[in-house]
Each structure stands twice: as structure tokens, then as C-alpha cells.
C-alpha positions in Angstrom: -0.2 0.2 -0.2 2.8 2.4 0.8 4.1 1.5 -2.5 1.2 2.7 -4.1 1.0 5.8 -2.5 4.4 6.7 -3.4 4.1 6.2 -6.7 1.0 8.6 -6.2 2.9 11.0 -5.2 5.9 10.9 -7.8 3.4 11.4 -10.2 2.0 14.6 -8.1 5.3 15.7 -7.9 6.3 15.7 -11.8 2.8 17.5 -12.5 3.7 20.3 -9.7 6.7 21.1 -12.1 4.3 22.0 -14.8 2.1 23.9 -12.9 2.5 27.8 -12.8 3.1 29.3 -9.1 0.8 31.8 -7.7 2.3 34.7 -6.2 1.9 34.8 -2.3 -0.9 36.8 -0.7 2.1 39.0 1.0 3.2 41.0 -1.5 7.2 41.0 -1.6 7.9 43.2 -4.4 9.6 46.2 -2.9 12.6 48.6 -4.7 15.4 49.2 -2.9 15.6 52.4 -1.0 19.3 52.9 -1.0 22.4 52.5 -3.5 24.8 50.8 -1.3 27.4 48.1 -3.0 30.8 46.4 -1.9 32.8 49.7 -2.2 30.6 51.3 0.5 30.5 48.2 2.5 33.9 47.8 2.8 34.8 51.5 3.2 32.3 51.7 6.3 34.3 48.7 7.6 31.4 46.2 8.3 28.7 44.0 6.7 25.2 44.1 8.1 23.6 40.6 8.2 19.8 40.0 8.6 19.6 36.3 10.2 16.6 34.6 11.6 17.0 33.7 15.4 16.5 30.2 15.6 18.6 26.7 16.5 20.2 26.5 13.2 21.1 29.6 11.9 22.0 32.0 14.8 21.7 31.3 18.5 23.5 31.8 22.0 25.0 28.4 23.4 26.6 28.9 27.0 27.1 32.9 25.7 28.7 32.6 22.9 27.1 33.0 19.2 26.9 29.6 16.6 25.1 28.6 14.0 24.9 27.6 10.6 24.2 31.3 8.9 26.5 32.4 11.7 29.9 30.4 10.9 29.8 31.4 7.0 28.9 34.9 7.8 32.1 35.2 9.8 33.9 33.7 7.0 32.5 35.9 4.5 33.4 39.1 6.5 36.9 37.5 6.8 37.1 37.3 3.2 35.9 40.8 2.7 38.0 42.0 5.2 35.5 43.7 6.9 33.4 43.2 10.8 29.8 41.3 10.9 27.6 42.6 12.3 24.4 40.7 13.4 20.9 41.9 13.3 17.9 39.4 14.4 14.8 39.5 12.2 11.9 37.3 11.5 9.7 36.6 8.5 11.1 37.2 4.9 8.7 40.5 4.5 10.1 42.3 7.5 13.8 41.1 6.5 13.2 42.6 2.3 12.5 45.6 3.8 14.7 46.0 6.2 17.2 44.8 3.5 16.0 47.8 0.9 15.8 50.1 3.2 19.5 50.2 4.2 19.3 48.1 7.8 20.6 45.1 6.4 23.0 44.1 3.7 22.6 40.7 3.0 19.6 38.3 3.9 21.5 35.2 5.7 18.2 33.0 6.2 17.7 29.7 4.4 16.0 31.2 1.5 14.2 29.0 -1.2 14.7 30.6 -4.5 11.4 31.4 -5.9 10.1 33.3 -9.2 7.9 35.6 -6.3 11.3 36.2 -4.5 13.3 37.3 -7.3 11.1 40.5 -8.0 12.7 41.5 -4.6 16.4 40.5 -4.0 19.0 38.7 -5.9 19.9 35.4 -4.9 23.2 34.6 -4.3 24.9 30.9 -5.8 22.7 28.0 -4.0 24.2 26.4 -0.6 22.6 23.5 -0.8 18.9 22.0 -2.0 15.9 21.3 0.3 12.7 19.8 0.2 9.8 20.7 2.0 8.3 18.0 4.3 4.8 17.9 6.3 5.5 18.1 9.9 2.8 15.8 11.9 2.6 14.3 15.4 3.1 10.6 16.0 0.1 9.1 18.2 1.0 9.2 21.6 1.7 5.5 22.0 4.0 5.2 19.2 6.9 3.7 20.7 4.7 0.8 21.3 3.2 0.6 17.9 5.0 -1.1 14.9 5.7 1.0 11.9 3.0 0.2 9.7 0.6 0.8 12.7 2.2 4.3 13.0 1.8 4.9 9.4 -1.7 4.3 9.6 -2.1 7.1 12.0 -0.1 9.3 9.8 -1.1 11.4 6.4 1.6 9.9 3.6 -0.8 10.5 0.7 -1.0 14.2 -0.1 -4.6 13.7 -1.7 -5.5 13.1 2.6 -4.3 16.7 3.2 -7.8 18.3 1.7 -9.8 19.9 4.3 -6.9 19.6 6.9 -6.0 22.7 9.0 -2.2 23.3 8.0 -0.5 26.2 9.7 2.4 28.1 7.5 3.9 31.5 7.7 2.3 34.3 5.3 4.7 35.1 2.0 6.9 32.0 2.4 7.5 29.3 -0.5 5.7 26.8 2.3 2.3 28.8 1.9 2.7 29.1 -2.1 3.4 25.6 -2.3 0.5 24.3 0.0 -1.6 26.6 -2.8 -0.3 25.1 -5.5 -1.1 21.4 -3.8 -4.4 22.5 -3.6 -4.8 23.3 -7.2 -3.2 20.2 -8.2 -5.3 18.0 -5.7 -8.6 19.2 -6.8 -9.5 19.9 -3.4 -8.9 22.8 -0.6 -6.2 22.7 1.9 -7.1 25.0 4.7 -4.0 27.2 4.8 -3.4 29.3 8.2 -1.2 32.2 7.7 0.5 33.3 10.7 2.1 36.3 11.0 5.3 37.4 8.8 7.3 37.9 12.3 6.7 34.6 13.5 9.3 31.7 12.8 8.5 28.1 11.0 10.6 26.5 14.1 8.0 28.4 16.6 5.3 26.3 14.2 7.3 22.9 14.4 7.5 23.2 18.2 3.6 23.9 18.6 2.9 20.6 16.3 5.2 18.9 18.6 3.4 20.2 22.1 -0.1 19.4 20.5 -1.0 23.1 19.9 -1.6 22.6 16.0 -1.9 19.5 14.2 0.4 20.3 10.9 3.3 22.5 9.5 5.5 22.4 6.7 9.0 23.2 6.9 11.9 22.4 4.9 13.6 18.9 5.2 16.7 20.2 7.0 15.2 22.1 9.8 12.6 19.4 10.7 15.2 16.7 10.7 17.2 18.9 13.3 13.8 19.5 15.6 12.9 15.7 15.2 16.4 15.2 17.5 14.5 17.4 19.7 10.9 16.2 19.4 10.9 12.4 19.0 7.0 12.5 18.7 7.2 14.3 15.5 7.0 13.1 11.8 8.6 14.7 8.8 8.5 11.6 6.3 6.0 12.9 4.3 7.4 15.0 1.0 5.7 17.5 -0.3 7.6 19.4 -3.1 10.6 18.8 -5.5 13.9 19.7 -4.4 14.6 23.8 -3.9 17.6 25.7 -4.0 18.6 27.4 -1.0 20.4 30.7 -1.2 20.7 34.3 0.6 19.2 37.2 -0.7 21.0 40.8 -1.6 19.5 44.0 -3.0 19.0 43.9 -6.8 21.1 47.0 -7.0 24.3 45.5 -5.2 25.8 43.7 -8.1 29.5 43.7 -7.2 28.5 42.4 -3.7 27.0 39.9 -5.3 29.7 38.7 -7.5 31.9 38.7 -4.8 29.8 36.5 -2.6 29.1 34.1 -5.5 33.0 33.7 -6.2 33.8 32.9 -2.4 31.0 30.6 -2.0 32.2 28.8 -5.0 35.6 28.7 -3.5 34.5 27.5 0.0 32.3 24.9 -1.3 35.1 23.0 -3.0 36.9 23.0 0.4 36.3 20.6 3.4 35.3 24.0 5.6 31.9 24.2 4.0 30.5 20.9 4.7 32.1 20.9 7.7 30.0 23.3 9.0 26.8 21.9 7.1 26.9 18.5 9.0 27.7 20.5 12.3 24.1 21.5 12.0 22.2 19.2 9.8 23.7 16.3 10.5 24.5 16.1 14.0 21.4 15.5 16.5 21.9 17.7 19.2 22.3 14.4 22.0 22.7 16.8 24.9 19.0 17.5 25.2 18.2 13.7 25.3 18.2 12.1 29.1 21.4 10.2 29.8 21.0 6.5 31.3 23.6 6.6 34.1 25.3 3.0 34.0 26.5 1.9 37.8 27.1 -1.9 36.5 30.5 -0.8 35.1 31.8 1.4 37.8 31.4 -1.0 40.6 31.8 -0.2 44.4 31.3 3.4 45.8 33.5 4.7 42.7 32.0 6.7 39.9 34.9 7.2 37.6 38.8 7.5 37.6 38.5 11.0 38.2 36.8 10.8 41.6 39.4 12.1 43.7 39.8 15.5 41.5 35.9 15.6 41.6 36.0 15.5 45.6 38.3 17.8 45.4 36.7 20.5 43.3 33.4 19.5 45.4 35.4 20.6 48.6 36.7 24.0 47.1 32.9 24.2 46.1 31.5 23.3 49.6 29.1 20.9 47.5 29.1 16.8 48.1 30.9 15.5 45.6 28.3 13.5 44.1 26.2 16.7 42.3 29.6 18.0 41.1 30.0 14.1 39.6 26.5 14.4 38.3 27.5 17.8 36.4 30.3 16.2 34.9 28.6 12.9 33.9 25.9 15.3 32.2 28.7 17.1 30.1 30.8 14.2 29.0 30.1 11.1 30.6 33.6 11.1 32.0 35.2 11.5 28.8 38.0 13.6 28.5 38.5 13.8 25.0 34.8 14.3 24.3 34.1 17.6 22.0 30.5 18.6 22.0 28.5 19.7 18.6 29.0 23.4 19.4 33.0 23.0 20.3 32.8 22.5 24.2 35.7 20.9 25.2 36.5 17.9 28.0 35.1 16.5 31.2 33.1 19.5 31.9 32.4 20.4 28.3 34.0 24.2 28.8 33.8 26.6 25.7 37.7 27.6 25.0 37.2 31.2 26.0 35.6 30.0 29.5 38.0 27.4 29.9 40.8 30.2 29.3 39.1 32.7 31.8 38.5 30.4 34.9 42.2 29.0 34.3 42.9 26.0 32.1 45.7 25.9 29.4 45.1 22.7 28.6 41.2 22.1 28.3 41.8 18.3 28.2 43.6 17.6 30.9 41.5 16.4 33.2 43.2 18.5 36.3 43.0 21.8 34.7 39.6 21.2 32.9 38.0 20.2 36.4 39.6 23.1 38.0 38.5 25.9 35.3 35.1 24.2 35.6 34.6 24.4 39.5 36.0 28.0 39.0 33.1 29.1 36.8 30.8 27.3 39.2 32.5 28.9 42.3 31.5 31.8 40.3 28.3 31.3 39.7 27.5 30.2 43.0 28.6 33.6 44.5 26.5 35.3 42.0 23.6 33.3 42.8 24.3 33.5 46.3 23.8 37.2 46.3 20.1 36.8 44.5 18.7 33.7 45.4 18.2 32.9 49.2 16.8 29.5 49.5 19.6 26.6 48.6 17.8 24.3 46.8 16.2 26.8 44.5 19.8 28.5 44.1 21.3 25.4 42.7 18.6 25.3 40.2 19.9 28.8 39.1 23.5 27.6 39.0 23.0 24.2 36.8 20.9 26.3 34.6 23.4 29.1 34.2 26.2 26.7 33.8 24.2 25.3 30.8 22.9 27.8 29.0 25.0 30.6 30.3 23.8 33.4 32.8 21.8 36.3 29.6 19.0 33.7 29.5 18.6 33.1 32.9 18.8 37.0 33.9 15.9 37.1 30.9 13.8 34.8 32.6 13.8 36.3 35.8 13.1 39.7 34.5 10.0 38.2 32.4 8.7 36.5 35.5 9.0 39.7 37.7 7.2 41.9 34.9 4.5 39.1 34.7 3.9 39.4 38.3 5.6 35.8 39.1 8.3 35.1 41.7 12.1 35.5 40.1 13.1 33.8 43.0 11.4 30.4 42.2 12.9 28.4 39.6 9.5 27.1 38.7 8.2 30.5 37.7 11.8 31.4 36.1 11.6 28.2 33.9 8.2 28.6 32.5 9.5 32.0 31.0 12.4 30.5 29.8 10.6 28.1 27.7 8.8 31.2 26.5 11.8 32.2 25.1 10.9 31.0 21.7 8.1 33.2 21.2 8.7 36.7 20.0 6.6 37.8 22.3 9.2 37.0 24.9 12.2 36.7 23.4 11.5 40.3 21.9 10.2 42.1 25.0 12.5 45.0 25.7 13.5 43.2 29.3 15.0 40.4 27.2 18.4 41.4 26.3 19.6 37.8 24.9 17.1 36.8 22.5 15.9 33.8 21.1 16.8 30.4 23.0 15.4 27.0 22.5 15.7 26.5 26.2 14.5 23.1 26.8 17.9 22.4 27.1 19.0 24.1 30.4 15.5 23.1 31.8 16.0 19.6 31.0 19.8 20.0 32.2 18.7 20.8 35.7 16.3 18.2 35.8 18.6 15.8 34.8 21.9 16.9 36.9 19.4 16.7 40.1 17.6 13.6 39.0 21.0 11.7 38.8 22.5 13.1 42.1 19.5 11.5 43.8 20.2 8.4 42.0 23.8 8.7 43.2 22.7 9.2 47.0 21.2 5.9 46.6 23.8 4.1 44.8 26.9 5.8 46.2 27.4 6.2 49.9 29.7 8.6 51.5 32.0 7.6 54.3 31.1 8.2 57.6 33.8 11.4 57.8 32.0 12.8 54.1 29.1 12.5 55.7 29.8 14.5 58.7 31.5 17.2 56.3 28.2 17.5 54.4 26.4 17.9 57.4 28.5 20.1 58.8 28.4 22.2 55.5 24.5 22.1 55.2 24.5 23.5 58.8 26.5 26.4 58.2 24.4 27.5 55.2 
């Protein structure tokens, strides 16, 4: 049966190649209001890039900027011998407006090259090809079902989209594709076009949480989000492959030619694929719940680094099992680990953080744990002045270690603004999770911007849960137990 639907869908796609694309409901045609080409950018000394603040293009991780678009833009700025300035924006219509009024010089979005958009921007050479997929939710009990049973509960034949309500962002190629698909299928798909200031990733999240049933996304973004939300299904293809590129003003031909030459050169070397694979091919395993394996450790030991961890915990005035839980969460006690984001060593320190807190060789266990402990001491002192309750304070310390202070401070300010308790982690956690919503991460009190903050929220829960498990399985010697009791009494 699946073979039949695949064949049917292939025919639909082939027919789609000959269909005329309708213009999006949002009029994206806009002439540039400024004359500002490569020479003016070089003279000014920086290039303004408009980026989408999401978990692929550009985001902050442990206080450091990262992202597919960001890394390439840094390389481009170096090539042009100018500085890079980032301006976060949302929605294609707004980005084109900002580009053509001079607020930006390049739209570093993953834009699908379409006839409609060619009226408004000049496209660079393509970065890669992508195709659009339906984002839908598997049944709640999908882990207990066979693959055939799961597929029976999902839309695999595009004909079944007739009468279904699908949310997309206004003016995008996704909205255009759904309108064309309605024509091809001979029935109406109910297209709900969200504000042009929304992000496609926010719609993906709404599907995962059950707030909406369907959206459409490029397969690259969709597959990354499946690592966050395993309940999502993104296997139903809705389009032929489309070329993905950046957009420039149409009256900046010298900038376009230079960027195209640079893109051609960088794609011939290994650097481009390294960056591409980092963001599109590596699942974010740090979001997955880690399973402790006590049987391999034996006795009352957790790792070969127990002595170093105990010494660090003594400097912190902590139960060493708490620090051990952090180290396990970060690296599973593997000294040579390096995360997809570049965090290194036992305590997964970013290079700048490691250097700041005293590690010359970040892969040396002694130096890595020393620097990690120094960073935790800094965070402990910081939150001691602000959070009175010890148990609550630990949650703020852990979240800050994972995500950096800036996002946690934003969430506290949002909690206070909306009448919640900034001293209480549950209230702050609520607003931390809201930092995927433009209403909250664009609020004037929110300085650090977008954050897919399930990671620090899960981090706090996982570290504390593992600490409780360690307390059950790893007993403290009587002398150490007395030290812990004395420390607790003195706080």
C-alpha cells in the first residue's frame, strides 16, 4: 500500500513541475531605497547581516554565538576584510523591507529561490537543495506500535491533506507550495497563514506540543527538530527539491559577484561541509536524557576522576556527588569529548570560558575540572547574592552553567514583569521556555534574544535526578558524611 501511495505522490510531484506558481498573498515586491554596494560596505568597515534567530541559523550557546549562517557569515566577513554585525529579524517580508531600506546588506536566511522572491532580492549561488515536508505528530503511544501501525495514523498521501488545517508563515514558499498543491489535488487545503513575524521553528514546536496539528518545513530544519521532539514525523515529502540561498539587494551587483565567487571557492574545500554537517547532520544528543550505567563503575566509585571531583567539590562546599552528576551530564567522564558546539573536556567548557577560569590545556582532566569548578564558584557567588533558598539557588546555578547567565537573567526579568516570583525556579523556568515566542524574546527586558531553552530546563532536571540516584547508590564515608552535614548546617 505504501508503494502505491509513493508512486501516486511521485506523479503528483512531476505534475507540480509544470504548474504555474501563484504569487504569495503577501506582496514581497519592493525596490531598494538605498544605493550601497561592496565598495561602500568595505569603506564603512562592516557588513550588516539579517539572520533568523533559530536553533540552526544563529543562536547563543553558553554565552557564545553559533549557527550555520553565523559561521559562514564570519568567514565571509573575514574574506571581505570587514567586521560582521548581526541583526536578528523574523519573517521574509520584514527582512526584505530591512534589506531594501539599508538596515541590512544580506538576508542570511535559508531562502528558497522562487520567481516571486526574485522580484525583491538577488539570490546568491545556492548553498544546498532542500525539499518541503509535512510536520505532523505521531500517536502518543507510538513507541509501542509497529511502523505500519504508526503509518496508519499519519498522512502519507497528500490527497489526505484536503480539508486539513495547516499552519505556515505568510509569504513563504511553504504557503505558496500548499496553494499550488491544493490546485493540483483538486481540493482545498485549509491554509492558516501566521504573522510574517513568526518563525517556522515555532510552528514546528507547536505541532510537537499538540497546539496545532500540521505545519510545513524544509527537511533540513525538520530533521534537526526531530532530535528535540521524537514524537514528530517529517517523512511525508510535499515538494520537489528547491535551491536554498541568501538574498541581496538587486542593485548591489558587485557584492553579489564577490559573494558568489567566495561561495564557489569555499564549497570546493572541506570547510563548508564541516559547518553544514555540524548543524544539519549532528543530532543534539545533549537534549536526550542520559542513562547512568552503575554496573560498569563498581563499588563506591563513579569514575577514575573521583579524587579530582571530590577536591573540586570541597572547594565549592558541595556534596561531591552533585559535581559528579554535572561531569557525567557534560561528558560521561570522557576527557576527549568535544560537543557539536565546540565545548571540550570533562566539564565541556567552551574555549573562552576554559581560558578565563584557568585551563591552559582544556583536555587535561586536572585543569578542566579546576576551570569548571572555578566557573561554578563564580556562578555560586553570583546567585548566593540573589537567591536565598539553597535548593532553588542550585537550579539557577545549573541552568546558568548550561545556557549562560544572560538567558536566565532574561527569564527572571520576564517572570517579575508578569507578576511571578523571580526567586522561584518553576516560575523562571516557565518564562525560559517562552523564549522561543517572539512576544517574550523580543520583549525589551529580554536582552539575549531567542533561546530553545528546553536544554537548560532538562539539564537542571537531569543533573538533580542523577544526583538523587547517586545518593542512593554511592554512599559517603562517615567522615565525608559529617563534612556534608556540617556544611549544610553552616549555610
